[in-house]
C-alpha positions in Angstrom: 0.0 -0.1 0.0 2.9 2.4 0.7 4.0 1.9 -2.8 0.7 2.7 -4.2 0.5 5.9 -2.1 4.0 7.0 -3.2 3.3 6.2 -6.8 0.1 8.2 -7.0 1.5 10.8 -5.0 4.6 11.4 -7.1 3.0 11.0 -10.4 0.1 13.4 -9.5 2.5 16.1 -8.3 4.3 16.0 -11.6 1.1 16.1 -13.7 0.0 19.2 -11.6 3.1 20.9 -12.3 2.7 20.5 -15.9 -1.0 21.6 -15.8 0.0 24.4 -13.4 2.6 25.9 -15.7 0.3 25.9 -18.7 -2.7 27.2 -16.6 -0.5 30.2 -15.3 0.7 31.0 -18.8 -2.7 31.0 -20.3 -4.2 33.2 -17.3 -1.3 35.7 -17.7 -2.0 35.8 -21.7 -4.1 38.4 -22.9 -4.2 36.6 -26.3 -5.3 33.2 -25.0 -8.1 34.3 -22.7 -10.9 31.9 -21.7 -10.8 30.2 -24.9 -7.5 28.6 -24.4 -8.5 27.6 -21.0 -11.3 25.6 -22.3 -8.9 23.7 -24.4 -6.7 23.2 -21.5 -9.1 21.5 -19.5 -10.3 19.5 -22.5 -6.8 18.2 -23.2 -6.5 17.3 -19.2 -10.0 15.2 -19.6 -8.7 13.5 -22.9 -5.3 12.7 -21.4 -7.0 11.1 -18.2 -9.3 9.3 -20.6 -6.3 7.7 -22.5 -4.7 6.8 -19.5 -7.9 5.2 -18.2 -8.3 3.1 -21.4 -4.6 1.9 -20.8 -5.4 0.7 -17.3 -8.6 -1.0 -18.7 -6.6 -2.7 -21.5 -4.0 -4.2 -18.9 -6.8 -5.5 -17.1 -8.4 -7.0 -20.1 -5.4 -8.5 -21.4 -4.7 -10.2 -18.1 -8.4 -11.7 -17.8 -8.1 -13.6 -21.0 -4.6 -15.2 -20.4 -4.2 -18.6 -18.7 -2.7 -18.9 -15.2 0.8 -19.2 -16.6 0.1 -16.4 -19.0 -0.9 -14.2 -16.2 2.3 -14.9 -14.2 4.4 -14.1 -17.4 2.4 -11.0 -18.0 2.6 -9.7 -14.3 6.3 -10.3 -14.5 6.6 -8.7 -17.8 4.6 -5.6 -16.6 6.8 -5.3 -13.4 9.8 -5.2 -15.4 8.3 -2.6 -17.8 7.4 -0.4 -14.9 10.9 -0.7 -13.5 12.3 0.5 -16.9 9.6 3.3 -17.0 10.7 4.6 -13.7 14.3 4.8 -14.8 13.4 6.4 -18.1 11.2 9.1 -16.3 13.9 9.9 -13.7 16.6 10.4 -16.5 14.1 12.4 -18.6 13.4 14.7 -15.7 17.1 15.0 -14.7 17.8 15.9 -18.2 14.9 18.3 -19.1 13.7 19.4 -15.6 15.4 22.6 -15.8 14.1 23.7 -19.1 10.6 21.9 -18.6 8.8 25.1 -18.0 10.4 27.0 -21.0 9.7 24.1 -23.5 6.0 23.9 -22.3 5.5 27.6 -22.6 7.3 27.6 -26.0 5.0 25.0 -27.4 1.9 26.6 -25.9 2.9 30.2 -27.4 3.5 28.6 -30.8 0.0 27.0 -30.9 -1.7 30.4 -29.6 0.2 32.3 -32.2 -1.2 30.3 -35.0 -4.6 30.0 -33.3 -4.1 26.3 -33.3 -6.3 25.5 -30.3 -6.6 21.8 -31.0 -2.8 21.7 -31.1 -2.9 23.2 -27.5 -5.4 20.5 -26.7 -3.1 17.8 -28.0 -0.1 19.3 -26.1 -1.8 19.1 -22.9 -3.4 15.8 -23.6 -0.1 14.1 -24.2 1.4 15.6 -21.2 -1.3 14.3 -18.9 -1.7 11.0 -20.8 2.1 10.4 -20.2 2.0 10.7 -16.6 -1.4 8.9 -16.2 -0.2 5.9 -18.3 3.0 5.8 -16.3 1.0 5.6 -13.2 -1.3 2.8 -14.6 1.7 0.7 -15.5 3.5 1.3 -12.2 0.3 0.4 -10.3 -0.4 -2.6 -12.4 3.3 -3.9 -11.9 3.0 -3.1 -7.9 -0.4 -4.8 -7.2 -0.8 -7.5 -9.8 0.0 -10.2 -7.4 -2.3 -8.7 -4.6 -5.2 -10.4 -3.2 -8.7 -9.3 -3.4 -9.2 -8.5 0.1 -6.3 -5.9 -0.3 -7.8 -3.9 -3.0 -9.9 -1.9 -0.7 -6.7 -0.7 1.1 -4.9 0.1 -2.3 -7.8 2.2 -3.3 -7.6 4.1 0.0 -3.8 4.6 -0.4 -4.4 6.0 -4.0 -7.0 8.5 -2.6 -4.6 9.5 0.3 -1.8 9.8 -2.5 -3.8 12.0 -4.5 -4.9 14.3 -1.7 -1.3 14.5 -0.7 -0.4 15.6 -4.1 -2.6 18.6 -4.0 -1.1 19.4 -0.6 2.4 19.0 -1.7 1.7 21.1 -4.9 0.5 23.8 -2.9 3.1 23.9 -0.6 5.7 23.8 -3.5 3.9 26.8 -5.1 4.3 28.8 -2.0 8.1 28.8 -2.7 9.3 28.2 0.8 13.0 27.5 1.6 12.4 24.1 3.3 10.4 22.5 0.7 11.4 23.4 -3.0 10.8 22.0 -6.4 14.6 21.1 -6.6 14.6 19.2 -3.4 11.4 17.5 -4.0 12.8 16.1 -7.3 16.1 15.1 -5.8 14.5 13.2 -3.0 11.8 11.6 -5.1 14.4 10.6 -7.7 16.2 8.4 -5.2 12.9 6.8 -3.8 11.9 6.2 -7.4 15.0 4.4 -8.2 14.5 2.1 -5.0 11.0 1.5 -6.2 12.2 0.5 -9.7 14.8 -1.9 -8.0 11.9 -3.4 -6.2 9.9 -4.0 -9.1 12.9 -5.5 -10.9 13.2 -8.0 -8.3 9.5 -9.0 -8.3 9.5 -9.5 -11.9 12.7 -11.6 -12.1 11.5 -13.6 -8.9 8.4 -14.5 -10.6 10.2 -15.6 -13.8 12.5 -17.7 -11.5 9.6 -19.3 -9.7 7.9 -20.3 -12.9 11.1 -21.8 -14.3 11.7 -19.5 -17.0 14.8 -18.2 -15.6 17.3 -20.1 -13.6 18.0 -18.9 -10.1 21.6 -20.2 -10.3 22.0 -20.6 -6.5 18.5 -20.3 -4.9 18.8 -19.3 -2.1 22.1 -17.8 -2.0 21.7 -17.0 1.7 19.2 -16.9 4.6 19.1 -13.5 6.6 15.8 -13.9 8.0 17.1 -14.2 11.5 18.7 -10.7 11.1 15.9 -8.8 9.1 12.8 -10.7 7.8 11.3 -9.3 4.6 7.8 -10.4 5.8 7.2 -7.9 8.4 8.3 -4.8 10.1 11.3 -2.7 8.6 12.3 -5.5 6.6 9.0 -5.6 4.8 9.5 -1.9 4.2 12.9 -2.4 2.7 11.5 -5.3 0.6 8.7 -3.2 -0.9 10.7 0.0 -1.5 14.3 -1.4 -2.3 13.9 -5.0 -3.2 15.6 -6.5 -0.1 15.2 -10.3 0.1 16.2 -12.4 3.1 16.6 -15.4 0.7 17.7 -14.1 -2.7 18.5 -16.1 -5.6 22.0 -15.3 -7.1 20.5 -14.4 -10.6 18.2 -11.8 -8.9 20.9 -10.4 -6.8 23.2 -9.9 -9.8 20.6 -8.3 -11.9 19.8 -6.0 -8.9 23.5 -4.9 -8.7 23.6 -4.5 -12.3 20.6 -2.2 -12.3 22.1 0.1 -9.7 25.5 0.4 -11.5 23.6 1.2 -14.8 21.2 3.6 -13.4 23.8 5.6 -11.5 25.9 5.8 -14.6 23.1 6.8 -16.7 21.9 9.5 -14.4 25.3 11.0 -13.9 25.5 11.4 -17.8 22.0 13.1 -17.8 23.1 15.4 -15.2 26.1 16.8 -17.0 25.7 20.1 -18.7 25.4 19.9 -22.6 
C-alpha cells in the first residue's frame, strides 16, 4: 500500500506541475483568454481518458490469459514498470531545468497560430504520459495482490492524490524548506529504489515459474537478522527490493541495475 500511495502522490504532483505551468501562462496571456483555458481542460480530460483506457486494456489482457500466461504478463509488466521509472527519472533530470520553458514555448506557438486543437493535443499528451505511467506502475505493483487488499490499495491511492494537491500547494508557496529542486532530488532516489523493487519482483516471478534459472537459490538466509515479511524488513522489501533469501541471478541483476542507473543519471546530469 505504501508503494501505491507513493506512486500516485509522485506522479500526480508531476502532472499538476505540468498543468499548473500551462494554466498560469494562459491566465497571464491576454491573447489566449478563456478560450485557451477551455482547450486546456479539454486536454486534461482527454489525457486522463487515454490513461484510463490503458488501465482497462491491461486488466482486459490479464483476464483472457491462462494462469501461466498471467504470471508471465505480471512479471513482464513489473519489468516494464521498472524500466519506465528509470526512463522517467532520466528524462526529468535531463529536461527538468528547461521543462517550463519548453512547455510555454509549445503553448505560445500554438496560440500564435490560433491552433487551439494543437494546444489540446499538447496538454493531452503531457497528462496521458503521467497517467499511463501511473497505470503501468500500479499494475506492476499490485498485480499479485489478493482481492481483500484492493480496498486498502484504493484508499492509499486516494490519500496519495490528496497528498499530491497538498504538496503542490506547498511547493507553489516557494518556501525554503520545501522546494521543487529538493522535491525532485528526494523523489528521484525513492523512485529508483522502487524500480529496483519492481525489478526484483518481476525476476523472482520468472525464476519461480522456471523461465529463468536462479543459479543458486537461495544464496543465503538472513531472516533471523532482518525478515522481509514484516516490520522494517517488509518496508525495505517493498521499496528497495531487499530479500532475506535471494536467488543469485536476481541479486546480480539488482546490482547491475544500480550500476547502470547511477551511470546513466550521472551522464544526464552533465551540462550539454
